[in-house]
N, CA, C, O and the ligand as a Tripos MOL2 file, in Angstrom:
@<TRIPOS>MOLECULE
protein
  281   279    71     0     0
PROTEIN
NO_CHARGES

@<TRIPOS>ATOM
      1 N        -195.9850   97.2270   13.0600 N.3       1 VAL1
      2 CA       -195.7770   96.0340   13.8750 C.3       1 VAL1
      3 C        -197.1060   95.5910   14.4570 C.2       1 VAL1
      4 O        -197.8060   96.3850   15.0860 O.2       1 VAL1
      5 N        -197.4560   94.3440   14.2540 N.am      2 ALA2
      6 CA       -198.7070   93.8320   14.7880 C.3       2 ALA2
      7 C        -198.5540   93.5230   16.2810 C.2       2 ALA2
      8 O        -197.5400   92.9850   16.7250 O.2       2 ALA2
      9 N        -199.5850   93.8770   17.0320 N.am      3 MET3
     10 CA       -199.5680   93.6430   18.4760 C.3       3 MET3
     11 C        -200.8330   92.8970   18.8680 C.2       3 MET3
     12 O        -201.8390   92.9460   18.1590 O.2       3 MET3
     13 N        -200.7780   92.2060   20.0000 N.am      4 PRO4
     14 CA       -201.9690   91.4400   20.4140 C.3       4 PRO4
     15 C        -203.0110   92.3210   21.0960 C.2       4 PRO4
     16 O        -202.6840   93.1780   21.9170 O.2       4 PRO4
     17 N        -204.2460   92.0950   20.7440 N.am      5 PHE5
     18 CA       -205.3720   92.8450   21.3090 C.3       5 PHE5
     19 C        -206.5400   91.9050   21.5670 C.2       5 PHE5
     20 O        -206.6600   90.8480   20.9480 O.2       5 PHE5
     21 N        -207.3890   92.3120   22.4870 N.am      6 TRP6
     22 CA       -208.7120   91.7310   22.5720 C.3       6 TRP6
     23 C        -209.6280   92.6330   21.7640 C.2       6 TRP6
     24 O        -209.6620   93.8440   21.9810 O.2       6 TRP6
     25 N        -210.3610   92.0550   20.8440 N.am      7 VAL7
     26 CA       -211.2750   92.8500   20.0370 C.3       7 VAL7
     27 C        -212.7080   92.3450   20.2160 C.2       7 VAL7
     28 O        -212.9490   91.2080   20.6220 O.2       7 VAL7
     29 N        -213.6430   93.2340   19.8980 N.am      8 ILE8
     30 CA       -215.0710   92.9480   19.9970 C.3       8 ILE8
     31 C        -215.7060   93.2800   18.6500 C.2       8 ILE8
     32 O        -215.3650   94.2850   18.0270 O.2       8 ILE8
     33 N        -216.6170   92.4430   18.2120 N.am      9 GLY9
     34 CA       -217.3650   92.7350   16.9980 C.3       9 GLY9
     35 C        -218.6280   93.4910   17.3580 C.2       9 GLY9
     36 O        -219.4350   93.0120   18.1550 O.2       9 GLY9
     37 N        -218.8080   94.6760   16.7750 N.am     10 CYS10
     38 CA       -220.0100   95.4790   17.0390 C.3      10 CYS10
     39 C        -221.2590   94.7030   16.6210 C.2      10 CYS10
     40 O        -221.3030   94.1450   15.5240 O.2      10 CYS10
     41 N        -222.2730   94.6640   17.4860 N.am     11 VAL11
     42 CA       -223.4930   93.9320   17.1810 C.3      11 VAL11
     43 C        -224.3160   94.6500   16.1090 C.2      11 VAL11
     44 O        -225.1710   94.0460   15.4610 O.2      11 VAL11
     45 N        -224.0510   95.9290   15.9340 N.am     12 ASN12
     46 CA       -224.8340   96.7210   14.9900 C.3      12 ASN12
     47 C        -224.2260   96.7020   13.5810 C.2      12 ASN12
     48 O        -224.8980   96.3270   12.6190 O.2      12 ASN12
     49 N        -222.9750   97.1000   13.4640 N.am     13 CYS13
     50 CA       -222.3810   97.2450   12.1270 C.3      13 CYS13
     51 C        -221.3690   96.1620   11.7980 C.2      13 CYS13
     52 O        -220.8190   96.1260   10.6970 O.2      13 CYS13
     53 N        -221.1230   95.2640   12.7760 N.am     14 LYS14
     54 CA       -220.2250   94.1090   12.5810 C.3      14 LYS14
     55 C        -218.7530   94.4850   12.4540 C.2      14 LYS14
     56 O        -217.9080   93.6220   12.2170 O.2      14 LYS14
     57 N        -218.4530   95.7390   12.6060 N.am     15 THR15
     58 CA       -217.0470   96.1370   12.5950 C.3      15 THR15
     59 C        -216.4160   95.7670   13.9230 C.2      15 THR15
     60 O        -217.0140   95.9910   14.9760 O.2      15 THR15
     61 N        -215.2330   95.2120   13.8910 N.am     16 ASP16
     62 CA       -214.6070   94.9130   15.1700 C.3      16 ASP16
     63 C        -213.6870   96.0460   15.5940 C.2      16 ASP16
     64 O        -213.0770   96.7300   14.7730 O.2      16 ASP16
     65 N        -213.6110   96.2160   16.9000 N.am     17 PHE17
     66 CA       -212.7950   97.2890   17.4530 C.3      17 PHE17
     67 C        -212.0780   96.7970   18.7010 C.2      17 PHE17
     68 O        -212.4350   95.7780   19.2920 O.2      17 PHE17
     69 N        -211.0770   97.5370   19.0740 N.am     18 VAL18
     70 CA       -210.2130   97.0970   20.1590 C.3      18 VAL18
     71 C        -210.8880   97.2780   21.5180 C.2      18 VAL18
     72 O        -211.3480   98.3710   21.8490 O.2      18 VAL18
     73 N        -210.9410   96.2250   22.2830 N.am     19 TYR19
     74 CA       -211.4360   96.2920   23.6520 C.3      19 TYR19
     75 C        -210.2770   96.6190   24.5960 C.2      19 TYR19
     76 O        -210.3940   97.5010   25.4470 O.2      19 TYR19
     77 N        -209.1820   95.9200   24.4450 N.am     20 ALA20
     78 CA       -208.0380   96.1420   25.3170 C.3      20 ALA20
     79 C        -206.7730   95.6370   24.6240 C.2      20 ALA20
     80 O        -206.7890   94.6540   23.8820 O.2      20 ALA20
     81 N        -205.7180   96.3230   24.8880 N.am     21 LYS21
     82 CA       -204.4150   95.9040   24.4090 C.3      21 LYS21
     83 C        -203.8640   94.8770   25.3820 C.2      21 LYS21
     84 O        -204.0830   94.9670   26.5900 O.2      21 LYS21
     85 N        -203.1530   93.9070   24.8480 N.am     22 ILE22
     86 CA       -202.4990   92.9300   25.7050 C.3      22 ILE22
     87 C        -201.0570   93.3680   25.8830 C.2      22 ILE22
     88 O        -200.2580   93.3280   24.9480 O.2      22 ILE22
     89 N        -200.7390   93.7880   27.0990 N.am     23 ASP23
     90 CA       -199.4460   94.3940   27.3650 C.3      23 ASP23
     91 C        -198.3330   93.3700   27.5390 C.2      23 ASP23
     92 O        -197.1880   93.5820   27.1420 O.2      23 ASP23
     93 N        -198.7070   92.2730   28.1370 N.am     24 ASP24
     94 CA       -197.6810   91.3290   28.5310 C.3      24 ASP24
     95 C        -197.1900   90.4790   27.3750 C.2      24 ASP24
     96 O        -197.9680   89.9300   26.5960 O.2      24 ASP24
     97 N        -195.9090   90.3920   27.2960 N.am     25 TYR25
     98 CA       -195.3260   89.5080   26.2940 C.3      25 TYR25
     99 C        -194.7380   88.2760   26.9410 C.2      25 TYR25
    100 O        -193.8690   87.6070   26.3820 O.2      25 TYR25
    101 N        -195.2350   87.9910   28.1370 N.am     26 LYS26
    102 CA       -194.8020   86.7760   28.7990 C.3      26 LYS26
    103 C        -195.1990   85.5610   27.9630 C.2      26 LYS26
    104 O        -196.2600   85.5310   27.3390 O.2      26 LYS26
    105 N        -194.3380   84.5850   27.9700 N.am     27 LEU27
    106 CA       -194.6010   83.3920   27.1680 C.3      27 LEU27
    107 C        -195.9290   82.7530   27.5550 C.2      27 LEU27
    108 O        -196.6760   82.2760   26.7000 O.2      27 LEU27
    109 N        -196.2090   82.7490   28.8490 N.am     28 ASP28
    110 CA       -197.4440   82.1540   29.3320 C.3      28 ASP28
    111 C        -198.6610   82.8620   28.7530 C.2      28 ASP28
    112 O        -199.6270   82.2140   28.3480 O.2      28 ASP28
    113 N        -198.6170   84.1820   28.7130 N.am     29 GLU29
    114 CA       -199.7150   84.9630   28.1610 C.3      29 GLU29
    115 C        -199.8630   84.7110   26.6730 C.2      29 GLU29
    116 O        -200.9630   84.6610   26.1230 O.2      29 GLU29
    117 N        -198.7300   84.5570   26.0580 N.am     30 PHE30
    118 CA       -198.7160   84.3770   24.6160 C.3      30 PHE30
    119 C        -199.3350   83.0530   24.2090 C.2      30 PHE30
    120 O        -200.1040   82.9790   23.2510 O.2      30 PHE30
    121 N        -198.9920   82.0160   24.9420 N.am     31 LEU31
    122 CA       -199.4710   80.6790   24.5990 C.3      31 LEU31
    123 C        -200.9000   80.4560   25.0560 C.2      31 LEU31
    124 O        -201.6710   79.7470   24.4100 O.2      31 LEU31
    125 N        -201.2380   81.0680   26.1690 N.am     32 ASN32
    126 CA       -202.5520   80.8430   26.7410 C.3      32 ASN32
    127 C        -203.0990   82.1580   27.2710 C.2      32 ASN32
    128 O        -203.2260   82.3440   28.4810 O.2      32 ASN32
    129 N        -203.4220   83.0720   26.3560 N.am     33 PRO33
    130 CA       -203.8390   84.4080   26.7930 C.3      33 PRO33
    131 C        -205.1130   84.3600   27.6270 C.2      33 PRO33
    132 O        -206.0780   83.6750   27.2880 O.2      33 PRO33
    133 N        -205.0870   85.1060   28.7270 N.am     34 ARG34
    134 CA       -206.2400   85.1580   29.6180 C.3      34 ARG34
    135 C        -207.1150   86.3400   29.2420 C.2      34 ARG34
    136 O        -206.6300   87.4520   29.0310 O.2      34 ARG34
    137 N        -208.3780   86.0870   29.1660 N.am     35 LYS35
    138 CA       -209.2910   87.1730   28.8650 C.3      35 LYS35
    139 C        -209.4060   88.1020   30.0800 C.2      35 LYS35
    140 O        -209.4030   87.6480   31.2240 O.2      35 LYS35
    141 N        -209.5060   89.3970   29.8140 N.am     36 PRO36
    142 CA       -209.6810   90.3180   30.9350 C.3      36 PRO36
    143 C        -211.0080   90.0890   31.6310 C.2      36 PRO36
    144 O        -211.9540   89.5640   31.0430 O.2      36 PRO36
    145 N        -211.0630   90.4850   32.8780 N.am     37 GLU37
    146 CA       -212.3140   90.3560   33.6300 C.3      37 GLU37
    147 C        -213.3390   91.3550   33.1080 C.2      37 GLU37
    148 O        -213.0340   92.5250   32.8770 O.2      37 GLU37
    149 N        -214.5500   90.8660   32.9320 N.am     38 VAL38
    150 CA       -215.6550   91.7120   32.4710 C.3      38 VAL38
    151 C        -216.7850   91.5430   33.4850 C.2      38 VAL38
    152 O        -217.0630   90.4200   33.9070 O.2      38 VAL38
    153 N        -217.4400   92.6300   33.8810 N.am     39 PRO39
    154 CA       -218.5330   92.5000   34.8510 C.3      39 PRO39
    155 C        -219.6160   91.5320   34.3560 C.2      39 PRO39
    156 O        -219.8290   91.4070   33.1500 O.2      39 PRO39
    157 N        -220.2900   90.8580   35.2700 N.am     40 ALA40
    158 CA       -221.2740   89.8500   34.9220 C.3      40 ALA40
    159 C        -222.3870   90.4060   34.0440 C.2      40 ALA40
    160 O        -222.9140   89.7180   33.1700 O.2      40 ALA40
    161 N        -222.7330   91.6640   34.2930 N.am     41 GLN41
    162 CA       -223.7950   92.2810   33.4920 C.3      41 GLN41
    163 C        -223.3050   92.7810   32.1490 C.2      41 GLN41
    164 O        -224.0740   93.3150   31.3500 O.2      41 GLN41
    165 N        -222.0050   92.6010   31.9080 N.am     42 GLY42
    166 CA       -221.4410   93.0400   30.6450 C.3      42 GLY42
    167 C        -220.7320   94.3670   30.8050 C.2      42 GLY42
    168 O        -220.8770   95.0580   31.8130 O.2      42 GLY42
    169 N        -219.9760   94.7000   29.8050 N.am     43 TYR43
    170 CA       -219.2030   95.9320   29.8460 C.3      43 TYR43
    171 C        -219.6140   96.7710   28.6630 C.2      43 TYR43
    172 O        -219.5020   96.3390   27.5160 O.2      43 TYR43
    173 N        -220.0910   97.9740   28.9360 N.am     44 GLU44
    174 CA       -220.6130   98.7940   27.8390 C.3      44 GLU44
    175 C        -219.4860   99.4780   27.0750 C.2      44 GLU44
    176 O        -218.6070  100.1190   27.6510 O.2      44 GLU44
    177 N        -219.5460   99.3200   25.7930 N.am     45 ARG45
    178 CA       -218.5770   99.9650   24.9130 C.3      45 ARG45
    179 C        -219.3120  100.6280   23.7620 C.2      45 ARG45
    180 O        -220.3440  100.1440   23.2980 O.2      45 ARG45
    181 N        -218.7600  101.7430   23.3110 N.am     46 GLU46
    182 CA       -219.3440  102.4360   22.1750 C.3      46 GLU46
    183 C        -218.5150  102.1330   20.9330 C.2      46 GLU46
    184 O        -217.2950  102.3000   20.9330 O.2      46 GLU46
    185 N        -219.1790  101.6940   19.8930 N.am     47 CYS47
    186 CA       -218.4860  101.3700   18.6550 C.3      47 CYS47
    187 C        -217.9380  102.6330   18.0110 C.2      47 CYS47
    188 O        -218.6840  103.5870   17.7910 O.2      47 CYS47
    189 N        -216.6470  102.6530   17.7080 N.am     48 PRO48
    190 CA       -216.0840  103.8580   17.0900 C.3      48 PRO48
    191 C        -216.5480  104.0720   15.6520 C.2      48 PRO48
    192 O        -216.4140  105.1720   15.1160 O.2      48 PRO48
    193 N        -217.0830  103.0470   15.0330 N.am     49 SER49
    194 CA       -217.5210  103.1860   13.6420 C.3      49 SER49
    195 C        -218.9240  103.7520   13.5250 C.2      49 SER49
    196 O        -219.1590  104.6830   12.7550 O.2      49 SER49
    197 N        -219.8750  103.1840   14.2980 N.am     50 CYS50
    198 CA       -221.2700  103.5890   14.1200 C.3      50 CYS50
    199 C        -221.8370  104.2500   15.3690 C.2      50 CYS50
    200 O        -222.9480  104.7790   15.3260 O.2      50 CYS50
    201 N        -221.1040  104.2350   16.4850 N.am     51 GLY51
    202 CA       -221.5750  104.8890   17.6950 C.3      51 GLY51
    203 C        -222.5650  104.0680   18.4940 C.2      51 GLY51
    204 O        -223.0960  104.5450   19.4970 O.2      51 GLY51
    205 N        -222.8240  102.8290   18.0630 N.am     52 HIS52
    206 CA       -223.7520  101.9820   18.7930 C.3      52 HIS52
    207 C        -223.1660  101.5720   20.1320 C.2      52 HIS52
    208 O        -222.0300  101.1030   20.2090 O.2      52 HIS52
    209 N        -223.9610  101.7530   21.1990 N.am     53 LYS53
    210 CA       -223.5290  101.3260   22.5210 C.3      53 LYS53
    211 C        -224.0880   99.9490   22.8240 C.2      53 LYS53
    212 O        -225.2950   99.7240   22.7270 O.2      53 LYS53
    213 N        -223.2170   99.0360   23.1870 N.am     54 GLY54
    214 CA       -223.6860   97.7090   23.5230 C.3      54 GLY54
    215 C        -222.9560   97.1860   24.7350 C.2      54 GLY54
    216 O        -221.8620   97.6440   25.0660 O.2      54 GLY54
    217 N        -223.5750   96.2120   25.3990 N.am     55 ALA55
    218 CA       -222.9310   95.5660   26.5340 C.3      55 ALA55
    219 C        -222.3150   94.2610   26.0400 C.2      55 ALA55
    220 O        -222.9730   93.4390   25.4020 O.2      55 ALA55
    221 N        -221.0480   94.0990   26.3520 N.am     56 TYR56
    222 CA       -220.3250   92.9380   25.8540 C.3      56 TYR56
    223 C        -219.8600   92.0730   27.0150 C.2      56 TYR56
    224 O        -219.4660   92.5670   28.0710 O.2      56 TYR56
    225 N        -219.9170   90.7930   26.7900 N.am     57 ALA57
    226 CA       -219.4880   89.8330   27.8030 C.3      57 ALA57
    227 C        -218.0870   89.3290   27.4670 C.2      57 ALA57
    228 O        -217.5470   89.5830   26.3900 O.2      57 ALA57
    229 N        -217.5310   88.6140   28.4200 N.am     58 ARG58
    230 CA       -216.1940   88.0560   28.2480 C.3      58 ARG58
    231 C        -216.1070   87.1610   27.0060 C.2      58 ARG58
    232 O        -215.0820   87.1110   26.3260 O.2      58 ARG58
    233 N        -217.1940   86.4680   26.7340 N.am     59 THR59
    234 CA       -217.2050   85.5370   25.6010 C.3      59 THR59
    235 C        -217.1960   86.2740   24.2650 C.2      59 THR59
    236 O        -216.9610   85.6600   23.2240 O.2      59 THR59
    237 N        -217.4480   87.5740   24.2820 N.am     60 ASP60
    238 CA       -217.4280   88.3660   23.0510 C.3      60 ASP60
    239 C        -216.0270   88.8050   22.6600 C.2      60 ASP60
    240 O        -215.8020   89.2770   21.5460 O.2      60 ASP60
    241 N        -215.0940   88.6470   23.5800 N.am     61 LEU61
    242 CA       -213.7260   89.0780   23.2920 C.3      61 LEU61
    243 C        -213.0280   88.0590   22.3940 C.2      61 LEU61
    244 O        -213.0870   86.8510   22.6260 O.2      61 LEU61
    245 N        -212.3780   88.5720   21.3810 N.am     62 VAL62
    246 CA       -211.6580   87.7180   20.4520 C.3      62 VAL62
    247 C        -210.2000   88.1580   20.4180 C.2      62 VAL62
    248 O        -209.8940   89.3450   20.3050 O.2      62 VAL62
    249 N        -209.3140   87.1810   20.5180 N.am     63 TYR63
    250 CA       -207.8830   87.4610   20.4870 C.3      63 TYR63
    251 C        -207.4590   87.7530   19.0540 C.2      63 TYR63
    252 O        -207.7950   87.0080   18.1330 O.2      63 TYR63
    253 N        -206.7270   88.8320   18.8770 N.am     64 SER64
    254 CA       -206.3580   89.2300   17.5310 C.3      64 SER64
    255 C        -205.0120   89.9380   17.5260 C.2      64 SER64
    256 O        -204.6680   90.6680   18.4560 O.2      64 SER64
    257 N        -204.2670   89.7060   16.4650 N.am     65 HIS65
    258 CA       -203.0480   90.4830   16.2360 C.3      65 HIS65
    259 C        -203.3580   91.5290   15.1980 C.2      65 HIS65
    260 O        -203.9170   91.2170   14.1460 O.2      65 HIS65
    261 N        -203.0100   92.7430   15.4720 N.am     66 ARG66
    262 CA       -203.2580   93.8010   14.4870 C.3      66 ARG66
    263 C        -202.3180   94.9720   14.7530 C.2      66 ARG66
    264 O        -201.6800   95.0780   15.8010 O.2      66 ARG66
    265 N        -202.2670   95.8250   13.7690 N.am     67 THR67
    266 CA       -201.4610   97.0020   13.9020 C.3      67 THR67
    267 C        -202.3120   98.0930   14.5570 C.2      67 THR67
    268 O        -203.4440   98.3470   14.1450 O.2      67 THR67
    269 N        -201.7510   98.7240   15.5720 N.am     68 TYR68
    270 CA       -202.4950   99.7500   16.2750 C.3      68 TYR68
    271 C        -202.2130  101.1150   15.6650 C.2      68 TYR68
    272 O        -201.0640  101.3550   15.2970 O.2      68 TYR68
    273 N        -203.1760  102.0310   15.5300 N.am     69 PRO69
    274 CA       -204.5890  101.8360   15.8550 C.3      69 PRO69
    275 C        -205.2990  101.0490   14.7670 C.2      69 PRO69
    276 O        -204.9990  101.1790   13.5810 O.2      69 PRO69
    277 N        -206.2250  100.2470   15.1920 N.am     70 ALA70
    278 CA       -206.9040   99.3800   14.2320 C.3      70 ALA70
    279 C        -208.3680   99.7550   14.0700 C.2      70 ALA70
    280 O        -209.0860   99.1220   13.2960 O.2      70 ALA70
    281 ZN       -220.7500   99.5490   15.0610 Zn       71 ZN71
@<TRIPOS>BOND
     1     1     2 1
     2     2     3 1
     3     3     4 2
     4     3     5 am
     5     5     6 1
     6     6     7 1
     7     7     8 2
     8     7     9 am
     9     9    10 1
    10    10    11 1
    11    11    12 2
    12    11    13 am
    13    13    14 1
    14    14    15 1
    15    15    16 2
    16    15    17 am
    17    17    18 1
    18    18    19 1
    19    19    20 2
    20    19    21 am
    21    21    22 1
    22    22    23 1
    23    23    24 2
    24    23    25 am
    25    25    26 1
    26    26    27 1
    27    27    28 2
    28    27    29 am
    29    29    30 1
    30    30    31 1
    31    31    32 2
    32    31    33 am
    33    33    34 1
    34    34    35 1
    35    35    36 2
    36    35    37 am
    37    37    38 1
    38    38    39 1
    39    39    40 2
    40    39    41 am
    41    41    42 1
    42    42    43 1
    43    43    44 2
    44    43    45 am
    45    45    46 1
    46    46    47 1
    47    47    48 2
    48    47    49 am
    49    49    50 1
    50    50    51 1
    51    51    52 2
    52    51    53 am
    53    53    54 1
    54    54    55 1
    55    55    56 2
    56    55    57 am
    57    57    58 1
    58    58    59 1
    59    59    60 2
    60    59    61 am
    61    61    62 1
    62    62    63 1
    63    63    64 2
    64    63    65 am
    65    65    66 1
    66    66    67 1
    67    67    68 2
    68    67    69 am
    69    69    70 1
    70    70    71 1
    71    71    72 2
    72    71    73 am
    73    73    74 1
    74    74    75 1
    75    75    76 2
    76    75    77 am
    77    77    78 1
    78    78    79 1
    79    79    80 2
    80    79    81 am
    81    81    82 1
    82    82    83 1
    83    83    84 2
    84    83    85 am
    85    85    86 1
    86    86    87 1
    87    87    88 2
    88    87    89 am
    89    89    90 1
    90    90    91 1
    91    91    92 2
    92    91    93 am
    93    93    94 1
    94    94    95 1
    95    95    96 2
    96    95    97 am
    97    97    98 1
    98    98    99 1
    99    99   100 2
   100    99   101 am
   101   101   102 1
   102   102   103 1
   103   103   104 2
   104   103   105 am
   105   105   106 1
   106   106   107 1
   107   107   108 2
   108   107   109 am
   109   109   110 1
   110   110   111 1
   111   111   112 2
   112   111   113 am
   113   113   114 1
   114   114   115 1
   115   115   116 2
   116   115   117 am
   117   117   118 1
   118   118   119 1
   119   119   120 2
   120   119   121 am
   121   121   122 1
   122   122   123 1
   123   123   124 2
   124   123   125 am
   125   125   126 1
   126   126   127 1
   127   127   128 2
   128   127   129 am
   129   129   130 1
   130   130   131 1
   131   131   132 2
   132   131   133 am
   133   133   134 1
   134   134   135 1
   135   135   136 2
   136   135   137 am
   137   137   138 1
   138   138   139 1
   139   139   140 2
   140   139   141 am
   141   141   142 1
   142   142   143 1
   143   143   144 2
   144   143   145 am
   145   145   146 1
   146   146   147 1
   147   147   148 2
   148   147   149 am
   149   149   150 1
   150   150   151 1
   151   151   152 2
   152   151   153 am
   153   153   154 1
   154   154   155 1
   155   155   156 2
   156   155   157 am
   157   157   158 1
   158   158   159 1
   159   159   160 2
   160   159   161 am
   161   161   162 1
   162   162   163 1
   163   163   164 2
   164   163   165 am
   165   165   166 1
   166   166   167 1
   167   167   168 2
   168   167   169 am
   169   169   170 1
   170   170   171 1
   171   171   172 2
   172   171   173 am
   173   173   174 1
   174   174   175 1
   175   175   176 2
   176   175   177 am
   177   177   178 1
   178   178   179 1
   179   179   180 2
   180   179   181 am
   181   181   182 1
   182   182   183 1
   183   183   184 2
   184   183   185 am
   185   185   186 1
   186   186   187 1
   187   187   188 2
   188   187   189 am
   189   189   190 1
   190   190   191 1
   191   191   192 2
   192   191   193 am
   193   193   194 1
   194   194   195 1
   195   195   196 2
   196   195   197 am
   197   197   198 1
   198   198   199 1
   199   199   200 2
   200   199   201 am
   201   201   202 1
   202   202   203 1
   203   203   204 2
   204   203   205 am
   205   205   206 1
   206   206   207 1
   207   207   208 2
   208   207   209 am
   209   209   210 1
   210   210   211 1
   211   211   212 2
   212   211   213 am
   213   213   214 1
   214   214   215 1
   215   215   216 2
   216   215   217 am
   217   217   218 1
   218   218   219 1
   219   219   220 2
   220   219   221 am
   221   221   222 1
   222   222   223 1
   223   223   224 2
   224   223   225 am
   225   225   226 1
   226   226   227 1
   227   227   228 2
   228   227   229 am
   229   229   230 1
   230   230   231 1
   231   231   232 2
   232   231   233 am
   233   233   234 1
   234   234   235 1
   235   235   236 2
   236   235   237 am
   237   237   238 1
   238   238   239 1
   239   239   240 2
   240   239   241 am
   241   241   242 1
   242   242   243 1
   243   243   244 2
   244   243   245 am
   245   245   246 1
   246   246   247 1
   247   247   248 2
   248   247   249 am
   249   249   250 1
   250   250   251 1
   251   251   252 2
   252   251   253 am
   253   253   254 1
   254   254   255 1
   255   255   256 2
   256   255   257 am
   257   257   258 1
   258   258   259 1
   259   259   260 2
   260   259   261 am
   261   261   262 1
   262   262   263 1
   263   263   264 2
   264   263   265 am
   265   265   266 1
   266   266   267 1
   267   267   268 2
   268   267   269 am
   269   269   270 1
   270   270   271 1
   271   271   272 2
   272   271   273 am
   273   273   274 1
   274   274   275 1
   275   275   276 2
   276   275   277 am
   277   277   278 1
   278   278   279 1
   279   279   280 2
@<TRIPOS>SUBSTRUCTURE
     1 VAL1         2 RESIDUE 1 A VAL
     2 ALA2         6 RESIDUE 1 A ALA
     3 MET3        10 RESIDUE 1 A MET
     4 PRO4        14 RESIDUE 1 A PRO
     5 PHE5        18 RESIDUE 1 A PHE
     6 TRP6        22 RESIDUE 1 A TRP
     7 VAL7        26 RESIDUE 1 A VAL
     8 ILE8        30 RESIDUE 1 A ILE
     9 GLY9        34 RESIDUE 1 A GLY
    10 CYS10       38 RESIDUE 1 A CYS
    11 VAL11       42 RESIDUE 1 A VAL
    12 ASN12       46 RESIDUE 1 A ASN
    13 CYS13       50 RESIDUE 1 A CYS
    14 LYS14       54 RESIDUE 1 A LYS
    15 THR15       58 RESIDUE 1 A THR
    16 ASP16       62 RESIDUE 1 A ASP
    17 PHE17       66 RESIDUE 1 A PHE
    18 VAL18       70 RESIDUE 1 A VAL
    19 TYR19       74 RESIDUE 1 A TYR
    20 ALA20       78 RESIDUE 1 A ALA
    21 LYS21       82 RESIDUE 1 A LYS
    22 ILE22       86 RESIDUE 1 A ILE
    23 ASP23       90 RESIDUE 1 A ASP
    24 ASP24       94 RESIDUE 1 A ASP
    25 TYR25       98 RESIDUE 1 A TYR
    26 LYS26      102 RESIDUE 1 A LYS
    27 LEU27      106 RESIDUE 1 A LEU
    28 ASP28      110 RESIDUE 1 A ASP
    29 GLU29      114 RESIDUE 1 A GLU
    30 PHE30      118 RESIDUE 1 A PHE
    31 LEU31      122 RESIDUE 1 A LEU
    32 ASN32      126 RESIDUE 1 A ASN
    33 PRO33      130 RESIDUE 1 A PRO
    34 ARG34      134 RESIDUE 1 A ARG
    35 LYS35      138 RESIDUE 1 A LYS
    36 PRO36      142 RESIDUE 1 A PRO
    37 GLU37      146 RESIDUE 1 A GLU
    38 VAL38      150 RESIDUE 1 A VAL
    39 PRO39      154 RESIDUE 1 A PRO
    40 ALA40      158 RESIDUE 1 A ALA
    41 GLN41      162 RESIDUE 1 A GLN
    42 GLY42      166 RESIDUE 1 A GLY
    43 TYR43      170 RESIDUE 1 A TYR
    44 GLU44      174 RESIDUE 1 A GLU
    45 ARG45      178 RESIDUE 1 A ARG
    46 GLU46      182 RESIDUE 1 A GLU
    47 CYS47      186 RESIDUE 1 A CYS
    48 PRO48      190 RESIDUE 1 A PRO
    49 SER49      194 RESIDUE 1 A SER
    50 CYS50      198 RESIDUE 1 A CYS
    51 GLY51      202 RESIDUE 1 A GLY
    52 HIS52      206 RESIDUE 1 A HIS
    53 LYS53      210 RESIDUE 1 A LYS
    54 GLY54      214 RESIDUE 1 A GLY
    55 ALA55      218 RESIDUE 1 A ALA
    56 TYR56      222 RESIDUE 1 A TYR
    57 ALA57      226 RESIDUE 1 A ALA
    58 ARG58      230 RESIDUE 1 A ARG
    59 THR59      234 RESIDUE 1 A THR
    60 ASP60      238 RESIDUE 1 A ASP
    61 LEU61      242 RESIDUE 1 A LEU
    62 VAL62      246 RESIDUE 1 A VAL
    63 TYR63      250 RESIDUE 1 A TYR
    64 SER64      254 RESIDUE 1 A SER
    65 HIS65      258 RESIDUE 1 A HIS
    66 ARG66      262 RESIDUE 1 A ARG
    67 THR67      266 RESIDUE 1 A THR
    68 TYR68      270 RESIDUE 1 A TYR
    69 PRO69      274 RESIDUE 1 A PRO
    70 ALA70      278 RESIDUE 1 A ALA
    71 ZN71       281 GROUP 0 **** ****
């Protein structure tokens, strides 16, 4: 079953990985999903594929439906 996620594309290997699962199935969230809050300096995440650590901003989050784990 595909579920909604915020995903990030790794700046190093270009593989995208899950930043956060979208829990709410409220119609409002579905039609106009709100991006999670990210600190102004970015949020550091480690890529599960290549291990590259990068700081990601809110604008790097992409809404995606996928089967978990992805
Ligand atoms: Zn990577």
